[in-house]
Backbone bond lengths (Angstrom), bond angles and torsions (degrees), N, CA, C in turn:
res aa  C-N    CA-C-N  psi(-1)  N-CA   C-N-CA  omega(-1)  CA-C   N-CA-C  phi
1 M - - - 1.456 - - 1.527 108.68 -
2 D 1.325 115.98 136.05 1.447 122.58 175.52 1.521 108.90 -106.87
3 Y 1.347 114.99 160.12 1.452 121.47 -176.50 1.525 109.85 -131.37
4 T 1.320 116.55 151.53 1.451 121.15 178.67 1.524 110.71 -127.17
5 Y 1.307 114.05 160.59 1.459 121.90 177.63 1.523 107.37 -150.38
6 H 1.320 117.70 139.76 1.465 120.86 -179.14 1.524 110.49 -102.76
7 Y 1.334 115.30 137.16 1.465 123.07 -179.67 1.521 108.27 -126.49
8 D 1.318 116.83 131.92 1.460 121.21 176.51 1.520 108.95 -95.19
9 S 1.322 116.19 107.29 1.460 121.35 179.67 1.522 110.17 -96.41
10 P 1.323 117.88 166.15 1.469 120.49 175.26 1.530 112.87 -63.20
11 L 1.338 117.45 -16.57 1.461 121.61 179.89 1.522 112.72 -103.72
12 G 1.325 117.97 5.94 1.455 121.79 179.73 1.513 111.85 122.34
13 G 1.324 114.94 175.44 1.454 121.26 -177.64 1.520 112.54 -64.26
14 I 1.319 114.87 143.85 1.463 123.04 177.44 1.525 107.36 -129.09
15 T 1.310 115.88 135.19 1.456 121.12 173.56 1.519 108.54 -106.65
16 L 1.322 114.58 126.56 1.466 122.10 175.70 1.523 107.75 -101.31
17 A 1.324 116.73 148.50 1.464 120.94 176.17 1.521 109.23 -133.51
18 S 1.323 115.01 149.17 1.464 121.45 -179.55 1.516 110.02 -144.53
19 D 1.326 114.80 154.13 1.462 121.10 172.59 1.525 110.37 -89.82
20 G 1.329 116.34 7.10 1.460 122.23 -177.58 1.510 111.77 105.30
21 D 1.338 116.42 -17.83 1.454 121.62 -176.78 1.528 112.48 -125.20
22 A 1.318 117.09 -36.57 1.464 122.13 -175.07 1.526 109.81 -136.45
23 I 1.320 115.52 161.91 1.458 120.82 174.36 1.532 107.84 -76.33
24 I 1.332 115.99 127.55 1.469 120.93 177.27 1.520 111.25 -112.49
25 G 1.340 116.63 -13.40 1.453 119.42 -179.21 1.508 112.38 -157.98
26 L 1.333 114.84 147.88 1.447 122.29 173.92 1.523 106.22 -152.21
27 W 1.328 116.40 112.18 1.458 121.38 -175.72 1.514 110.17 -132.38
28 F 1.340 115.98 143.00 1.454 119.24 164.86 1.520 105.97 -67.30
29 D 1.317 116.83 138.72 1.458 120.27 -179.34 1.527 110.42 -55.69
30 K 1.306 115.49 133.95 1.464 125.20 177.57 1.523 114.91 70.35
31 Q 1.336 118.31 13.13 1.455 118.84 177.45 1.521 109.95 -72.97
32 K 1.302 116.66 164.93 1.457 121.63 176.82 1.529 108.47 -61.87
33 Y 1.311 117.21 142.16 1.480 125.16 -178.60 1.529 112.52 64.93
34 F 1.334 117.43 24.35 1.459 122.16 -179.85 1.524 110.48 -55.41
35 A 1.317 116.53 130.40 1.469 124.60 174.41 1.522 113.64 58.61
36 D 1.316 116.79 29.56 1.469 120.64 -174.49 1.522 114.68 -68.68
37 V 1.327 119.25 -16.83 1.468 120.50 -178.79 1.532 113.23 -105.67
38 L 1.315 116.91 1.82 1.469 118.65 179.43 1.519 110.82 -71.52
39 S 1.321 115.06 140.42 1.457 119.49 174.35 1.528 108.33 -70.90
40 G 1.292 116.44 169.21 1.465 120.22 -178.96 1.510 113.18 -59.79
41 E 1.313 117.03 -28.45 1.456 121.14 -176.47 1.522 109.88 -114.08
42 F 1.338 116.28 119.07 1.459 120.38 177.30 1.524 109.27 -152.20
43 R 1.327 114.68 159.49 1.461 119.37 177.99 1.519 109.36 -149.25
44 E 1.323 115.16 158.60 1.456 120.33 178.92 1.521 109.41 -77.11
45 K 1.331 115.88 134.64 1.460 120.50 -178.67 1.527 109.06 -160.80
46 Q 1.318 116.51 143.10 1.460 121.04 174.98 1.528 107.87 -82.27
47 L 1.341 116.40 128.22 1.460 122.57 -179.88 1.529 109.98 -132.77
48 P 1.335 118.45 154.38 1.470 120.19 176.29 1.533 113.16 -55.77
49 V 1.327 118.32 -37.80 1.460 119.67 -179.95 1.529 111.14 -66.50
50 F 1.328 117.38 -31.05 1.467 119.64 174.45 1.532 110.34 -68.12
51 E 1.329 116.88 -38.38 1.469 119.88 176.42 1.526 110.34 -60.05
52 D 1.339 117.12 -42.50 1.467 121.28 177.67 1.532 110.71 -62.72
53 A 1.335 116.40 -44.97 1.464 120.49 -179.07 1.525 111.30 -65.96
54 V 1.331 117.40 -39.75 1.462 120.90 178.19 1.530 109.73 -64.35
55 H 1.317 116.84 -41.47 1.474 119.83 176.81 1.531 109.98 -61.09
56 W 1.333 116.83 -44.14 1.470 121.39 177.61 1.531 109.69 -58.09
57 L 1.340 117.17 -48.58 1.465 121.33 -179.22 1.530 111.53 -64.16
58 D 1.330 117.46 -40.52 1.468 120.57 178.18 1.534 110.63 -59.12
59 V 1.324 116.79 -45.36 1.471 120.56 177.68 1.526 109.67 -63.66
60 Y 1.318 116.63 -48.32 1.465 121.72 -177.85 1.528 111.33 -56.89
61 F 1.318 117.63 -46.86 1.460 120.32 -176.17 1.531 113.48 -75.10
62 T 1.332 118.29 -1.54 1.469 120.63 169.23 1.525 110.36 -87.69
63 G 1.336 116.95 -1.56 1.460 120.56 179.62 1.513 113.40 89.30
64 K 1.320 116.56 20.35 1.465 121.15 179.15 1.525 109.60 -118.82
65 A 1.324 115.77 152.04 1.460 120.93 175.86 1.524 109.00 -79.92
66 P 1.334 118.70 119.01 1.470 119.40 175.42 1.534 109.84 -60.64
67 N 1.328 116.42 144.14 1.471 120.30 -177.96 1.530 112.34 -97.36
68 F 1.329 116.29 20.99 1.463 121.68 177.49 1.520 107.87 -152.81
69 T 1.312 116.20 165.20 1.464 121.59 174.78 1.521 107.60 -126.73
70 P 1.336 117.46 128.74 1.467 118.31 176.03 1.534 109.49 -60.46
71 K 1.300 116.08 159.04 1.460 120.22 178.07 1.533 109.25 -62.86
72 L 1.335 115.95 128.90 1.454 122.32 -177.66 1.519 111.07 -118.67
73 Q 1.310 116.23 147.11 1.459 123.41 172.44 1.524 106.83 -131.46
74 M 1.329 116.36 111.65 1.455 120.91 -177.27 1.518 110.21 -88.27
75 R 1.311 115.83 110.59 1.470 121.52 176.56 1.521 107.55 -91.61
76 T 1.302 115.44 90.41 1.457 119.36 -174.46 1.515 110.55 -162.46
77 T 1.314 115.54 -177.43 1.465 121.25 178.06 1.523 109.70 -77.74
78 E 1.305 116.52 164.88 1.468 121.68 178.70 1.535 110.63 -62.01
79 F 1.334 117.05 -40.88 1.467 119.72 179.51 1.525 110.87 -63.26
80 R 1.313 117.42 -48.22 1.465 119.86 178.97 1.522 111.26 -61.27
81 K 1.314 117.01 -37.88 1.461 120.38 178.90 1.533 109.87 -60.95
82 R 1.322 117.11 -41.28 1.478 119.87 176.59 1.521 110.87 -58.63
83 V 1.327 116.18 -45.89 1.465 121.40 179.53 1.523 110.01 -63.09
84 W 1.322 117.34 -46.41 1.466 120.98 -177.78 1.533 111.20 -65.12
85 D 1.342 117.24 -36.80 1.469 120.22 176.59 1.531 110.66 -61.80
86 I 1.322 116.65 -39.55 1.468 120.04 177.30 1.530 109.62 -65.49
87 M 1.325 117.29 -42.83 1.466 119.71 178.45 1.530 111.33 -60.53
88 L 1.326 117.22 -38.01 1.467 120.44 178.33 1.522 111.89 -59.73
89 A 1.328 116.60 -26.07 1.468 121.17 -177.83 1.534 113.34 -89.40
90 I 1.336 118.24 -5.03 1.465 119.75 178.33 1.525 107.34 -71.51
91 P 1.325 117.63 121.16 1.468 119.24 -177.20 1.525 113.07 -63.73
92 Y 1.314 114.63 149.49 1.462 123.79 175.29 1.522 108.68 -51.00
93 G 1.329 116.41 131.72 1.458 121.29 176.51 1.520 115.04 80.76
94 Q 1.333 117.42 3.53 1.460 120.84 179.10 1.524 109.31 -119.26
95 T 1.312 116.33 168.10 1.457 120.91 -179.53 1.526 109.91 -130.60
96 M 1.313 114.29 166.57 1.462 123.02 176.49 1.517 106.14 -143.93
97 T 1.319 117.26 151.02 1.463 119.71 179.17 1.526 110.63 -93.19
98 Y 1.337 114.09 160.30 1.463 120.02 174.60 1.523 109.52 -57.41
99 G 1.333 116.49 -39.93 1.463 121.77 179.54 1.522 112.53 -63.34
100 Q 1.327 117.36 -40.27 1.464 120.36 177.72 1.526 111.18 -64.05
101 I 1.324 116.38 -40.12 1.470 119.44 177.27 1.527 109.65 -65.14
102 A 1.331 117.06 -42.84 1.475 121.09 178.27 1.522 110.29 -60.00
103 D 1.324 117.75 -43.72 1.468 121.09 178.71 1.527 111.19 -62.87
104 N 1.331 116.30 -40.39 1.461 121.49 178.96 1.531 110.69 -61.38
105 I 1.328 116.70 -46.14 1.467 120.42 -179.88 1.526 110.81 -67.14
106 A 1.322 116.98 -41.01 1.473 120.15 177.62 1.525 109.73 -57.34
107 K 1.320 116.35 -44.35 1.465 120.82 179.53 1.531 110.81 -62.90
108 Q 1.350 116.77 -43.74 1.469 121.31 178.81 1.523 111.53 -58.42
109 K 1.343 115.49 -39.47 1.469 120.79 -175.63 1.521 113.37 -91.57
110 G 1.338 117.07 0.73 1.455 120.28 -179.40 1.519 113.14 70.35
111 L 1.324 116.22 28.09 1.459 121.30 179.53 1.521 109.95 -100.57
112 E 1.320 114.77 156.40 1.459 119.25 177.18 1.522 110.97 -73.96
113 K 1.331 116.20 -36.12 1.457 120.70 -174.31 1.530 110.86 -149.61
114 M 1.329 115.83 153.68 1.463 122.76 175.98 1.523 106.65 -136.25
115 S 1.310 117.51 147.22 1.464 122.51 -178.08 1.533 112.29 -74.73
116 A 1.329 115.98 122.41 1.469 120.38 174.74 1.525 110.13 -66.81
117 Q 1.331 117.37 -28.22 1.466 120.36 177.82 1.530 110.71 -67.53
118 A 1.328 116.94 -38.79 1.467 120.21 176.72 1.529 109.78 -64.22
119 V 1.317 115.72 -40.03 1.463 120.01 175.87 1.527 109.71 -61.67
120 G 1.330 117.23 -42.88 1.461 121.60 179.06 1.517 112.28 -57.63
121 A 1.325 116.29 -41.93 1.468 120.03 178.45 1.528 110.72 -64.89
122 A 1.340 116.73 -39.45 1.467 120.50 178.59 1.526 111.26 -66.55
123 V 1.324 116.57 -40.25 1.463 121.10 178.06 1.530 109.57 -63.47
124 A 1.326 116.58 -44.64 1.470 121.38 -177.72 1.526 112.18 -61.50
125 H 1.320 117.24 -30.31 1.468 121.01 -177.99 1.530 112.87 -94.51
126 N 1.322 117.45 15.15 1.462 121.63 176.16 1.528 108.63 -59.10
127 S 1.303 117.12 117.67 1.469 120.39 -177.35 1.529 113.17 -93.96
128 I 1.335 117.36 2.02 1.470 119.57 178.70 1.535 107.83 -126.71
129 S 1.348 115.37 61.69 1.463 119.73 -176.41 1.521 112.12 -57.38
130 I 1.282 113.92 163.56 1.462 127.10 -179.50 1.527 110.49 67.60
131 I 1.333 118.68 -59.32 1.470 119.61 179.07 1.533 109.24 -64.54
132 I 1.327 117.42 -46.82 1.465 121.27 167.43 1.528 103.02 -93.09
133 P 1.328 116.93 102.44 1.468 121.53 -162.45 1.532 115.56 -79.52
134 C 1.311 116.69 72.87 1.462 120.77 177.65 1.528 111.62 -65.52
135 H 1.333 117.29 -19.91 1.466 120.03 176.94 1.528 111.68 -67.02
136 R 1.317 118.37 -14.81 1.471 122.31 179.09 1.524 112.88 -87.79
137 V 1.334 117.03 2.38 1.467 120.66 -179.83 1.526 108.08 -100.86
138 V 1.332 114.96 128.21 1.465 121.82 -176.24 1.530 109.54 -130.13
139 A 1.315 114.98 164.69 1.461 120.20 177.39 1.527 109.83 -76.31
140 T 1.312 116.34 153.70 1.454 122.31 179.92 1.525 111.77 -58.40
141 N 1.326 116.99 -32.24 1.464 120.74 -179.11 1.536 112.62 -82.03
142 G 1.323 118.00 2.54 1.459 121.65 178.49 1.513 115.06 93.74
143 S 1.324 117.13 3.90 1.457 120.59 179.33 1.529 110.55 -74.40
144 L 1.324 115.66 135.01 1.470 121.07 174.47 1.524 108.15 -86.44
145 T 1.275 116.46 64.87 1.454 122.82 -172.47 1.525 111.50 -95.99
146 G 1.321 116.28 155.70 1.445 121.94 164.28 1.501 119.33 79.77
147 Y 1.320 120.35 39.58 1.454 120.30 176.39 1.526 109.41 -107.80
148 A 1.326 117.21 121.28 1.470 122.03 -173.37 1.531 113.14 -62.31
149 A 1.327 117.77 -24.41 1.468 120.52 178.50 1.526 111.80 -91.60
150 G 1.327 116.81 -0.07 1.461 121.36 178.35 1.511 112.54 107.40
151 I 1.316 115.34 144.41 1.471 121.65 -177.52 1.531 110.89 -61.77
152 D 1.327 117.72 -32.91 1.465 119.69 -179.94 1.532 110.44 -60.26
153 K 1.332 117.41 -41.12 1.475 119.85 178.86 1.528 110.61 -70.50
154 K 1.327 117.26 -38.19 1.465 120.78 177.79 1.533 109.61 -58.52
155 L 1.307 116.49 -46.90 1.462 121.48 179.62 1.528 110.83 -62.94
156 K 1.329 117.90 -42.25 1.464 121.22 179.26 1.531 111.56 -64.99
157 L 1.334 117.68 -38.61 1.469 120.51 178.81 1.526 110.58 -67.01
158 L 1.328 117.50 -43.20 1.470 120.38 178.24 1.531 110.75 -64.91
159 T 1.323 116.63 -38.32 1.463 121.18 177.73 1.525 110.21 -65.79
160 L 1.321 117.34 -42.36 1.467 121.73 177.31 1.527 110.48 -56.81
161 E 1.330 116.57 -37.36 1.466 121.63 -178.75 1.534 112.62 -83.02
162 N 1.330 116.93 2.45 1.466 121.73 -176.98 1.523 112.60 58.09
163 A 1.330 115.97 33.16 1.465 120.62 175.77 1.522 108.35 -68.96
164 D 1.314 116.99 147.83 1.468 121.20 175.85 1.526 107.39 -75.47
165 I 1.314 116.22 102.31 1.464 120.75 -177.55 1.527 111.83 -100.21
166 S 1.319 116.99 7.99 1.464 120.94 -175.30 1.533 113.05 -62.89
167 Q 1.333 117.75 -28.38 1.467 120.76 -178.75 1.532 112.89 -90.85
168 F 1.316 117.98 1.38 1.459 121.62 -177.33 1.528 111.65 -101.22
169 F 1.329 114.82 158.84 1.460 119.41 174.90 1.521 108.80 -139.62
170 I 1.331 114.73 158.09 1.456 121.31 178.34 1.523 107.40 -93.14
171 P 1.328 117.59 125.56 1.464 119.23 -179.98 1.529 110.89 -65.03
172 K 1.311 115.44 159.13 1.474 120.37 -177.69 1.523 112.13 -59.88
173 R 1.336 117.37 -29.12 1.468 120.57 175.12 1.515 108.21 -139.21
174 D 1.336 115.55 148.13 1.469 121.28 179.15 1.513 108.93 -63.95
175 T 1.315 116.40 130.21 1.462 120.28 -174.40 1.518 112.89 -115.72
176 A 1.325 118.22 30.23 1.463 120.09 178.13 1.515 109.49 -58.30
177 L 1.319 116.04 132.86 1.463 121.42 -178.00 1.509 112.49 -71.18
């Protein structure tokens, strides 16, 4: 059985999900791939892990880097988990490109090259947004592309973190995968 909890953020409603022990999902309401990892049976319930996640979000939305991470359980493929682990290591207020993540994974696997497009698909399907900071991943050309909750939220999250966004641009159309 999975559980959900609703959080009202300054950027809109957020739904949290848990397996009862760890956070398995965090989505802006109505974003692309919303609730994609929930089992068929779930219900709303207050849990200690939700209290931890809400505390993390409360700190984050004050414009500060939380000094802890709630317990997470990534329900995904091994490749996506590699990508998400790299995203977890992107420091608050900084960014990384899809290409840099691809190069990192290629190096881990002893490969000469890895597809940045495959990385993009893994980033787009991140089911624990904000805590696993997919909003910190940008295109090599500086495009703020590919955020499932919308480029406007990606820009607001980077601005909240005081990231240097001067070299970035918003693409003519949202390109979330």
